[in-house]
C-alpha positions in Angstrom: 13.0 -47.4 -21.3 10.5 -45.7 -19.1 7.4 -44.9 -20.7 6.8 -41.4 -19.1 5.0 -38.6 -21.8 5.6 -34.9 -21.4 3.2 -32.2 -22.7 5.1 -31.8 -25.5 5.2 -36.2 -26.7 1.3 -35.8 -26.0 0.4 -32.9 -28.1 2.2 -34.4 -31.1 0.4 -38.0 -30.8 -2.8 -35.9 -30.6 -1.4 -34.0 -34.0 -0.9 -37.5 -35.3 -4.0 -39.5 -34.4 -7.1 -41.1 -36.6 -10.3 -39.7 -36.0 -12.2 -43.0 -37.3 -15.2 -43.4 -35.2 -17.0 -46.0 -33.7 -20.7 -47.2 -34.1 -23.4 -49.8 -32.7 -24.3 -50.8 -29.0 -22.0 -50.4 -26.0 -20.0 -53.2 -25.3 -16.3 -53.7 -24.5 -15.0 -55.2 -27.8 -16.7 -52.7 -30.4 -18.0 -53.6 -33.5 -16.2 -55.9 -35.5 -15.4 -53.4 -38.7 -13.4 -51.2 -36.5 -10.3 -51.8 -34.2 -11.2 -49.7 -31.8 -13.0 -50.4 -28.6 -16.5 -48.8 -28.4 -16.6 -48.6 -24.6 -13.7 -46.8 -22.8 -13.4 -47.4 -18.5 -11.6 -44.3 -17.2 -11.2 -44.9 -13.1 -11.4 -41.7 -11.3 -10.9 -41.0 -7.8 -14.1 -39.6 -6.5 -17.6 -38.9 -8.3 -19.3 -35.4 -9.2 -21.0 -33.9 -6.6 -23.3 -31.9 -9.6 -23.9 -32.2 -13.0 -24.6 -28.4 -13.2 -21.8 -26.2 -13.9 -23.0 -23.1 -12.3 -22.8 -25.5 -9.2 -20.3 -27.6 -9.7 -16.6 -26.7 -8.1 -14.2 -26.3 -11.3 -14.4 -30.0 -12.5 -13.0 -30.0 -15.9 -12.6 -33.7 -16.3 -16.2 -33.8 -17.1 -18.1 -30.7 -17.5 -16.8 -30.0 -20.9 -17.8 -33.7 -22.6 -21.6 -32.4 -21.2 -21.4 -28.8 -22.1 -19.6 -25.8 -23.5 -19.6 -22.5 -23.9 -18.9 -19.0 -26.0 -14.8 -19.7 -25.4 -13.0 -22.9 -23.9 -9.5 -23.2 -22.9 -7.3 -25.4 -25.6 -4.8 -28.2 -24.9 -2.0 -25.3 -24.9 -3.6 -23.6 -21.8 -4.6 -20.7 -23.8 -8.4 -19.5 -24.7 -9.9 -19.7 -27.9 -13.2 -19.7 -29.7 -15.7 -22.5 -29.4 -19.4 -21.7 -30.1 -18.3 -18.4 -30.3 -16.5 -18.2 -33.9 -14.9 -14.6 -33.3 -15.5 -11.7 -31.2 -14.4 -8.0 -30.9 -14.5 -5.5 -28.0 -14.8 -1.6 -28.2 -12.1 0.6 -28.0 -12.6 1.3 -24.1 -12.7 -2.5 -22.9 -16.2 -2.7 -21.7 -18.4 -4.4 -24.4 -17.5 -7.8 -26.0 -19.4 -8.8 -29.0 -19.6 -12.7 -29.9 -20.9 -13.9 -32.8 -22.1 -17.9 -32.5 -22.2 -20.9 -34.9 -25.2 -21.5 -36.1 -25.1 -25.6 -36.0 -24.8 -26.0 -32.6 -27.6 -28.1 -31.0 -28.3 -29.6 -27.5 -28.5 -32.8 -26.9 -31.9 -33.3 -27.6 -31.4 -31.4 -30.9 -33.1 -28.1 -30.0 -30.9 -25.6 -31.7 -28.8 -23.5 -29.3 -29.0 -19.4 -30.0 -27.8 -16.3 -28.3 -31.1 -16.4 -26.1 -30.0 -19.2 -24.8 -26.7 -18.0 -23.6 -28.8 -14.7 -22.3 -30.9 -17.6 -20.2 -27.5 -18.6 -18.9 -26.2 -15.2 -17.8 -29.4 -14.2 -16.2 -29.7 -17.4 -13.9 -25.8 -17.2 -13.0 -26.1 -13.5 -12.8 -29.2 -13.8 -10.3 -28.0 -12.3 -7.2 -31.4 -13.4 -4.9 -31.0 -16.7 -5.9 -26.9 -17.0 -6.2 -25.1 -20.2 -8.0 -21.5 -20.9 -6.5 -19.5 -18.6 -9.0 -22.1 -15.8 -9.0 -20.0 -14.2 -7.1 -17.3 -14.8 -9.4 -19.0 -12.3 -12.4 -20.4 -9.2 -10.4 -18.1 -7.0 -13.1 -20.8 -8.3 -15.6 -23.3 -5.3 -16.0 -25.6 -6.8 -18.7 -25.8 -9.5 -21.6 -27.7 -9.0 -24.7 -28.7 -11.5 -27.1 -29.0 -9.3 -30.1 -29.9 -11.3 -32.7 -29.9 -15.5 -32.7 -26.3 -15.5 -33.1 -24.7 -12.5 -31.8 -24.7 -12.2 -28.1 -23.2 -9.1 -26.1 -21.5 -8.8 -22.8 -21.3 -5.5 -21.4 -18.5 -5.3 -18.2 -19.0 -2.3 -15.3 -15.0 -1.9 -16.0 -12.4 -3.3 -17.6 -11.8 -6.7 -17.3 -8.0 -8.5 -17.0 -9.1 -12.0 -17.0 -12.5 -11.5 -19.2 -11.5 -14.1 -21.8 -10.7 -16.6 -19.4 -13.3 -16.0 -17.0 -15.7 -16.5 -19.7 -14.0 -19.7 -20.7 -14.6 -21.3 -17.3 -17.5 -23.8 -16.6 -19.9 -21.6 -15.4 -20.7 -19.9 -18.4 -21.5 -23.3 -20.5 -24.4 -22.5 -21.9 -27.9 -24.7 -20.4 -31.3 -25.2 -21.8 -34.2 -22.7 -20.8 -36.5 -25.5 -20.5 -34.5 -27.8 -18.4 -33.8 -24.9 -16.0 -37.6 -24.0 -15.7 -38.3 -28.0 -15.8 -36.0 -28.7 -12.7 -34.9 -25.4 -11.1 -32.4 -26.3 -8.0 -32.3 -30.1 -9.2 -30.3 -29.3 -12.4 -27.8 -31.8 -12.7 -28.9 -33.9 -10.0 -29.7 -36.8 -12.3 -28.3 -38.0 -15.7 -31.9 -37.1 -17.2 -31.5 -33.2 -15.9 -28.7 -32.5 -18.3 -28.8 -31.3 -22.3 -26.0 -29.9 -23.0 -23.9 -28.9 -26.2 -20.9 -30.6 -25.5 -19.2 -34.0 -27.5 -21.3 -36.2 -24.6 -24.3 -37.0 -23.5 -25.2 -38.1 -19.8 -26.6 -42.0 -20.4 -26.5 -42.7 -17.0 -25.3 -42.0 -13.7 -25.3 -44.0 -10.2 -23.8 -41.6 -7.9 -21.0 -42.9 -6.1 -19.9 -45.7 -8.3 -20.2 -44.6 -11.9 -20.9 -42.3 -14.7 -22.0 -43.2 -18.0 -20.9 -40.9 -21.0 -22.5 -41.6 -24.7 -21.2 -39.8 -27.8 -23.6 -37.2 -29.1 -23.8 -37.8 -32.9 -25.1 -34.2 -33.6 -22.0 -32.5 -32.1 -20.8 -29.6 -33.8 -17.1 -30.9 -33.0 -17.8 -33.7 -35.1 -18.7 -37.2 -33.6 -16.4 -38.3 -30.8 -14.6 -41.5 -31.7 -15.5 -43.3 -28.9 -19.1 -44.2 -28.5 -18.7 -44.6 -24.5 -16.8 -43.3 -21.6 -17.8 -45.1 -18.4 -16.2 -42.9 -15.5 -15.8 -45.4 -12.8 -15.0 -44.5 -9.5 -12.4 -45.8 -7.3 -11.2 -44.3 -4.4 -8.3 -45.8 -3.1 -5.2 -45.1 -5.0 -3.4 -48.5 -5.0 -6.8 -49.5 -6.6 -7.0 -47.5 -9.2 -3.3 -48.7 -10.4 -4.3 -52.4 -10.3 -7.5 -51.8 -12.0 -5.3 -50.7 -15.1 -2.5 -53.6 -14.4 -5.7 -56.2 -14.6 -6.8 -54.5 -17.9 -9.8 -53.5 -16.2 -9.7 -50.0 -16.7 -8.5 -48.2 -19.8 -6.8 -45.1 -18.1 -6.7 -44.0 -14.4 -6.3 -40.8 -13.2 -3.9 -39.8 -9.7 -1.3 -42.2 -9.3 0.5 -42.4 -6.6 4.5 -41.5 -7.4 5.7 -45.3 -6.7 2.8 -46.4 -8.7 3.7 -44.1 -11.4 7.2 -45.2 -11.5 6.4 -48.8 -11.6 3.8 -48.8 -13.9 5.8 -46.8 -16.8 8.4 -50.1 -16.5 5.6 -52.4 -17.0 4.6 -53.6 -20.8 1.5 -52.0 -22.2 0.9 -49.1 -20.0 2.5 -45.9 -20.5 2.2 -42.8 -17.7 1.8 -39.1 -18.6 2.7 -36.5 -16.6 1.9 -33.2 -17.5 2.2 -29.7 -16.4 -1.1 -28.1 -13.9 -2.3 -25.3 -12.9 -3.2 -27.1 -9.9 -1.5 -26.7 -6.2 -1.6 -28.1 -2.6 -1.7 -26.0 0.0 -2.3 -26.0 4.4 -4.4 -22.9 4.3 -4.8 -21.0 7.7 -7.8 -20.5 9.6 -7.5 -16.7 10.2 -10.8 -15.6 11.6 -10.4 -12.9 14.4 -11.8 -15.2 17.3 -9.3 -17.9 16.2 -6.1 -17.1 18.0 -3.3 -17.5 17.8 -4.0 -18.4 13.9 -5.0 -14.6 13.6 -1.7 -13.3 14.3 0.3 -13.3 11.0 3.3 -13.6 12.8 2.4 -17.2 14.0 1.5 -17.6 10.7 4.8 -16.5 9.6 6.5 -18.6 12.1 4.8 -22.5 10.8 5.9 -21.3 7.4 9.4 -20.8 8.6 9.0 -24.0 10.2 7.6 -26.5 7.5 10.5 -27.8 5.0 8.6 -26.9 2.0 11.7 -28.7 0.0 11.8 -31.9 2.1 8.3 -33.0 1.9 8.1 -32.4 -2.0 11.1 -34.3 -2.5 10.1 -37.2 -0.3 6.7 -37.7 -1.2 6.2 -36.1 -4.9 10.2 -36.9 -6.0 9.2 -39.8 -8.6 6.8 -36.9 -10.2 9.1 -34.3 -9.9 6.9 -32.0 -8.3 8.5 -29.3 -7.1 7.6 -26.6 -4.0 5.5 -23.5 -5.3 6.9 -20.1 -6.0 3.7 -17.7 -6.0 0.3 -18.4 -5.6 -0.5 -20.0 -9.1 1.5 -22.0 -11.1 4.1 -20.7 -13.7 1.4 -22.0 -16.5 -1.4 -19.6 -15.2 -1.8 -15.9 -16.5 -0.3 -13.4 -14.1 2.2 -15.7 -12.8 4.7 -14.1 -10.4 7.9 -15.7 -8.9 8.4 -14.8 -5.0 10.1 -17.6 -4.1 9.9 -20.3 -1.3 9.7 -19.1 2.4 13.1 -21.0 3.4 13.1 -23.7 6.2 14.2 -22.1 9.4 13.7 -23.1 13.0 15.2 -20.9 14.6 13.6 -17.5 13.0 10.1 -19.6 13.6 11.2 -19.8 17.3 12.0 -16.1 17.2 8.4 -15.6 15.9 6.6 -17.2 17.9 8.3 -15.5 20.9 7.6 -12.1 19.4 3.8 -13.3 19.4 3.6 -14.3 22.6 4.1 -18.1 22.3 8.0 -18.9 23.5 6.7 -22.3 24.4 4.4 -22.8 21.4 1.1 -24.1 21.3 -1.4 -26.6 20.5 -3.6 -26.6 16.9 -5.4 -28.6 14.5 -4.4 -29.6 11.0 -7.1 -31.3 9.1 -6.3 -33.2 5.9 -7.5 -35.6 3.9 -6.5 -38.7 1.3 -8.9 -37.1 -1.2 -5.5 -35.0 -2.5 -2.8 -37.0 -3.4 -0.3 -37.7 -0.7 -2.3 -35.2 1.5 -2.5 -37.3 4.7 1.4 -38.2 4.7 1.5 -34.2 3.7 0.0 -33.5 7.5 2.0 -36.0 9.4 5.2 -34.4 8.0 4.0 -31.1 8.9 3.0 -32.0 12.2 6.5 -33.5 12.9 8.3 -30.6 11.8 5.9 -28.2 14.0 6.8 -30.1 16.8 10.3 -29.3 16.4 9.1 -25.5 17.3 6.8 -26.4 20.1 4.0 -26.9 18.5 1.4 -29.6 19.3 -0.5 -30.0 16.4 -3.1 -32.8 16.3 -4.0 -34.0 13.2 -7.7 -34.9 11.8 -7.9 -36.9 9.0 -11.1 -36.8 7.2 -13.1 -39.0 4.5 -13.7 -37.0 0.9 -17.3 -36.6 1.6 -16.8 -34.6 5.3 -14.2 -32.4 4.0 -16.6 -31.3 0.9 -19.3 -31.2 3.4 -17.7 -29.4 6.6 -15.9 -26.3 4.2 -18.3 -24.4 2.7 -20.9 -22.0 3.8 -20.2 -22.0 7.3 -19.8 -19.0 9.9 -16.3 -19.0 11.9 -17.6 -20.5 15.2 -18.4 -23.8 12.6 -15.9 -24.2 11.6 -13.0 -26.2 14.1 -10.0 -26.4 12.3 -6.9 -24.1 12.6 -5.0 -25.3 9.6 -6.6 -27.3 6.3 -5.2 -29.0 3.3 -6.7 -27.4 0.2 -6.3 -27.5 -3.4 -5.9 -24.2 -5.8 -5.9 -23.7 -9.4 -8.8 -24.8 -11.8 -8.5 -21.5 -13.7 -5.9 -20.0 -16.1 -6.2 -16.6 -14.3 -4.6 -15.3 -11.5 -7.0 -13.0 -10.7 -10.2 -15.5 -11.0 -8.0 -17.7 -8.9 -7.3 -15.6 -5.9 -10.1 -13.4 -5.9 -12.3 -16.2 -4.9 -10.1 -17.8 -2.5 -8.5 -14.8 -0.7 -10.9 -11.9 -1.1 -12.8 -10.8 2.1 -16.3 -12.4 2.3 -19.3 -9.8 2.0 -21.5 -12.4 3.9 -20.5 -13.6 7.1 -19.8 -17.2 5.9 -16.6 -18.4 4.0 -17.9 -19.2 0.8 -15.0 -19.9 -1.5 -12.5 -18.4 1.2 -12.5 -21.2 3.6 -10.4 -19.6 6.0 -12.1 -16.3 6.4 -9.2 -14.7 5.2 -9.2 -11.0 5.1 -7.1 -8.2 4.1 -7.6 -4.7 3.1 -4.5 -4.1 1.1 -5.3 -7.5 -0.4 -8.5 -6.4 -1.0 -7.7 -3.4 -2.9 -4.9 -4.8 -5.1 -7.7 -7.5 -6.0 -9.7 -5.0 -7.6 -7.3 -2.6 -9.3 -5.7 -5.9 -11.1 -9.1 -7.0 -12.0 -10.0 -4.3 -13.9 -5.8 -3.3 -15.5 -5.7 -4.8 -19.1 -1.9 -3.8 -19.3 0.2 -6.8 -18.7 3.4 -5.3 -16.9 0.8 -3.0 -14.5 -0.9 -6.7 -13.9 2.4 -8.2 -13.1 3.4 -5.5 -10.6 0.1 -5.8 -8.6 0.3 -9.6 -8.5 3.6 -9.6 -7.1 2.3 -7.6 -4.3 -0.7 -10.1 -4.1 1.9 -13.0 -3.7 3.9 -11.1 -1.2 1.2 -10.7 0.7 -0.4 -13.9 0.9 2.9 -15.4 1.2 5.3 -13.2 3.4 3.3 -10.7 5.0 0.1 -12.1 6.0 0.4 -16.0 5.5 -2.9 -17.1 3.8 -1.6 -20.6 3.9 1.9 -22.4 3.3 2.0 -23.4 -0.1 3.4 -26.9 -0.9 3.8 -28.5 -4.4 3.1 -27.8 -7.7 0.6 -30.9 -9.0 1.3 -32.4 -12.0 -1.7 -33.9 -13.7 -0.5 -37.8 -13.8 -2.5 -40.7 -15.7 -1.7 -44.2 -16.6 -3.3 -46.0 -19.6 -3.3 -48.6 -21.9 -0.5 -48.2 -24.8 -3.4 -48.9 -26.7 -4.9 -45.7 -26.1 -4.9 -43.0 -29.0 -5.6 -39.6 -29.1 -5.5 -38.7 -25.1 -4.6 -34.9 -24.2 -5.0 -32.7 -21.5 -4.2 -29.3 -21.0 -3.1 -27.3 -17.6 -6.6 -27.3 -16.5 -7.0 -30.9 -16.4 -9.7 -30.3 -19.3 -9.8 -33.5 -21.9 -10.5 -33.8 -25.0 -12.3 -36.7 -25.8 -13.2 -36.2 -29.3 -10.6 -38.2 -30.6 -9.9 -40.3 -27.9 -10.0 -44.4 -28.4 -8.6 -47.3 -27.4 -7.2 -50.3 -29.8 -9.0 -53.6 -29.0 
């Protein structure tokens, strides 16, 4: 029988798991008086770019272990209280009052109060020294620490995705002493991290491993495992091997073949859970980048790509299916608008209407940083050739990919189409506004392909201030129609699954659709 765990089975395991804690010096064997290891090895595909939650690109694996905030996304994908014990909103939906726990401390033992949240938001909202996520919080008018344990956020207008936004890692509380001491270098080293999460950053060798050490003063209870080592193993096959050999207790990002193969092995379990992430091939639609600036050309490409065949061929073992919207079905505001059908003749017709009856040359960038990213690029290249488009595939390393995408001007961006992952948040407003709203700076920031559509911009503003759920769905249905059919933002490919391989000795494993892990009860039998 295949050992493939669904999210339901995982949550059941979590609800039944024990909460015993290990102690003592770090070692693979743990103390003699506990049946559990005191060090867990987790093989991951890539390292963090920073441990600063306001600069990190939504890494929901590591950040929630080091930091915490007012709210969080629970294991069921819903917003729940964290450092805030409760909250209320005014009748006009503008003033949010949070009542904080009084037992929260930073990793150095310093008490966490409302003033720390005030300092955190001051840094986040500073437009003269913006952080990566600053623009996403421009809806906030001001914040106020009323007293030690009462914190107020006043918004300029009602915000439909407010709670989800405040549960994002960008609002994780920071220590003002560390902000002042490290400045822009905050999060560049393990020593510059002082959060309120269940784990401390014990050491960080960039590109190799991040060592997390349990914080015994964590307000949610001391973690069950003393140390978690995040080891960077870039090659997908190598991650499968270290699990097989017992060098790692858990691995992320298995290939479909390895997931199926490992699930048949004794001593190993593979979990596949729903995620809020997807893959897409985004267009560079900068006005000077013809022919991609022509919506008909992008429509033609969307018809020329057989999404269902690609998903079945490359991800069939994982059960990953084509996207039917601009966010996945577990995200607030999801609307099913279907899949652009595979239609070669329609693609040729649109190309002719756009003035390219014989096709054209283009460049597609992809990377192995994304699961099957190279193989997807190869299949797309072959399918585009059938409509006369000669695509050159540019396969880049992960480091090049991360550095080349953001903060550049159109003349610095050389690709016509490029792979991208979308998701990381639980509300369509946050996801789409970040990646598709017209950039006001002249550089691409998070809108990597320089997308700009006036109707979409207006809809995104309307959706952001709409609190009625039915009205929001109507708005975001039109948003999806524009981005997928009318003025294609990109070609949305597969809904990603959270895929992990782990030893059968693992207990307490839990992950939500944002790929956030609850490591407090995470442990491994010796």
